[in-house]
N, C-alpha and C positions, 0 to 999 in steps of 0.2 A: 198307452201309458208308459211313463218312464220308470226304470228300475230304481229302487231306493239305493242311495250311496252305501257302500260297504262301511260297517262299523269299524272304527280303528281298533286295532288290537292293543293290548297292554304294552307290547314291545315297541310298536311304532309311536305310541303316546309317550312312552318313557324316553325314547330317542329324541323326539321333538323337544321335550322338556330339557333334556341334557344339552342339546344344541342351543337352545335359547339361553340357558344359564351360562354357557361358555361365551356366547356373544356378549352378554351383559358384563361378564367378568373382564373380557378383553376391552370393552369400552371403558370400564372403570380404571383399568390399568393405564390405558392411553390417556384418560383425563388426568390421572395422577402424574404421569410423566410430563404432560404439557404444563400442568400447574407447577411442578417442581423445577423443570429444566427449560421451560419456554418452548416456543414454536419453531425455533431454528433447528435445522437438522444436526447442527454441531452439538446442541444440547443433549440429544439422544446418544450420540457417540461418546461424549464425555461421561455419560452415566455408566457406560459399559466398560470404561477403562479402569 
């Protein structure tokens, strides 16, 4: 018989959720930058000037 997988703790569940939220936020920021400044690398550097 196989052992049952360990139940995730609140800490690991919370860290996974925070990590997911950060990835979503990063994707939204990238989408906004591409929408606003275009796909050329020059557009991103102009945004920071």
